[in-house]
LUMTOR-197714 format. One line per field, with one value per residue (C-alpha): residue number from 1; residue in one letter; x negated, y, z negated. Coordinates in pm, whole numbers, plus 50000, padded with zeros to 5 digits. Layout:
// LUMTOR-197714
pos	c(NUM;...)
code	c(a;...)
xx	c(X;...)
yy	c(Y;...)
zz	c(Z;...)
END
This chain:
// LUMTOR-197714
pos	c(1;2;3;4;5;6;7;8;9;10;11;12;13;14;15;16;17;18;19;20;21;22;23;24;25;26;27;28;29;30;31;32;33;34;35;36;37;38;39;40;41;42;43;44;45;46;47;48;49;50;51;52;53;54;55;56;57;58;59;60;61;62;63;64;65;66;67;68;69;70;71;72;73;74;75;76;77;78;79;80;81;82;83;84;85;86;87;88;89;90;91;92;93;94;95;96;97;98;99;100;101;102;103;104;105;106;107;108;109;110;111;112;113;114;115;116;117;118;119;120;121;122;123;124;125;126;127;128;129;130;131;132;133;134;135;136;137;138;139;140;141;142;143;144;145;146;147;148;149;150;151;152;153;154;155;156;157;158;159;160;161;162)
code	c(m;g;l;s;n;l;g;i;f;h;t;i;i;g;i;i;a;i;i;a;a;i;i;s;f;r;k;n;g;k;i;g;l;e;q;p;s;g;k;i;y;f;y;g;t;i;v;t;s;f;t;s;l;g;l;l;k;h;g;f;n;p;g;h;i;f;a;l;f;i;v;a;l;v;a;g;a;y;f;l;h;s;k;k;q;g;n;n;k;s;r;y;f;e;n;f;l;l;s;f;s;f;f;l;s;w;v;p;t;i;n;e;t;f;t;r;v;p;i;g;h;p;l;a;k;a;p;t;d;p;v;i;g;i;t;l;l;v;f;l;l;l;f;i;i;g;s;v;y;q;f;r;h;q;r;k;i;n;n;a;i;n)
xx	c(72484;72148;71905;71587;71207;71186;71514;71460;71168;71309;71591;71360;71180;71491;71608;71233;71293;71697;71553;71286;71467;71738;71441;71298;71658;71704;71420;71337;71685;71491;71341;70973;70738;70401;70548;70502;70882;70898;70610;70767;71073;70874;70640;70944;71194;70940;70870;71312;71373;71069;71170;71512;71350;71354;71697;71879;72154;72429;72093;71983;72273;72405;72205;71831;71969;72031;71641;71454;71692;71608;71246;71292;71328;71128;70878;70932;70990;70656;70556;70700;70524;70251;70141;70391;70225;70415;70743;70895;71183;71013;71096;71477;71455;71234;71463;71789;71613;71497;71797;72007;71778;71906;72247;72191;72043;72365;72576;72383;72307;72689;72844;72600;72639;72992;73066;72806;72890;73022;73009;73238;73485;73317;73427;73465;73589;73461;73249;73557;73754;73875;73693;73409;73493;73582;73275;73118;73368;73284;72844;72993;73052;72802;72530;72743;72748;72315;72242;72376;72329;71922;71982;72064;71779;71512;71651;71594;71252;71148;71286;71100;70782;70795)
yy	c(94322;94543;94418;94243;94423;94047;94174;94541;94462;94204;94477;94742;94451;94312;94674;94734;94439;94466;94860;94754;94529;94771;95085;94716;94657;94981;95043;94665;94520;94230;94162;94196;94035;94245;94555;94669;94671;94322;94286;94413;94320;93874;94024;94178;93876;93607;93776;93867;93553;93386;93632;93538;93166;93317;93496;93200;93428;93030;92818;92717;92778;92854;93151;92992;92789;93027;93188;92848;92821;93209;93171;92810;93021;93310;93051;92864;93218;93215;92991;93021;93325;93248;92976;93015;93312;93500;93558;93265;93010;92984;93358;93276;93055;93313;93594;93409;93236;93611;93695;93430;93491;93877;93786;93495;93716;93971;93677;93732;94054;94140;93913;94048;94465;94363;94246;94513;94804;95096;95010;94960;94911;94650;94653;94242;94023;93713;93540;93440;93739;93885;94199;93963;93785;94004;94127;93877;93783;94142;94087;93775;93862;94109;93886;93688;93940;94046;93714;93735;94028;93908;93654;93837;94056;93894;93631;93925;94054;93600;93661;93974;93817;93520)
zz	c(37510;37658;37874;37699;37800;38089;38199;38281;38441;38669;38701;38790;39016;39169;39374;39485;39660;39757;39872;40099;40209;40347;40441;40681;40832;40890;41090;41257;41230;41041;40708;40926;40715;40907;40736;40397;40342;40430;40212;39932;39969;39991;39622;39481;39536;39467;39092;39059;39101;38900;38578;38662;38502;38181;38170;37981;37833;37888;37943;38242;38492;38833;38886;38797;39138;39334;39235;39311;39594;39738;39633;39889;40115;40155;40127;40472;40575;40566;40636;40944;40999;40899;41090;41395;41548;41848;41947;41956;41843;41502;41436;41420;41159;41038;41031;40954;40580;40509;40608;40376;40115;40080;40095;39859;39607;39660;39453;39110;39152;39203;38954;38646;38780;38790;38446;38306;38444;38359;37990;37842;38146;38366;38699;38652;38278;38440;38744;38893;38896;39257;39287;39253;39554;39769;39769;39787;40137;40251;40165;40383;40616;40677;40703;40973;41184;41046;41174;41503;41577;41488;41687;42002;41913;41906;42222;42374;42241;42360;42703;42773;42656;42804)
END
């Protein structure tokens, strides 16, 4: 099944947001909202999440709930970033919320990609396919490792300043 115009727009913005997050992780060890790549991730994620609500292949579904939860996570991170300045305990939560939103973004992304690509012979037949579960497990482990790294790195920054 092909993508609608909204689906194409949603996919392009989502890919841009993912690339921006990866660039931010590589440069800063986190998604930094003060950096251009972090801002692109933030706005791209908001747009991608809201456009997903218009993609109703089977009506309102768990992917839409993920999208709304991801909006709440990035909004919470933005609030902490803008209202709680300085390197303090808020940075731990801001980093976690952004990283968790990034991880959760992969759940529908992997599901949709693996059940569509390659066209005609997708990697997975359904969301319950083991290849999807294994891939998500790998992403979960990467998220945990990255979160521990970010926590330790932020603690060093906070201790150096205090």
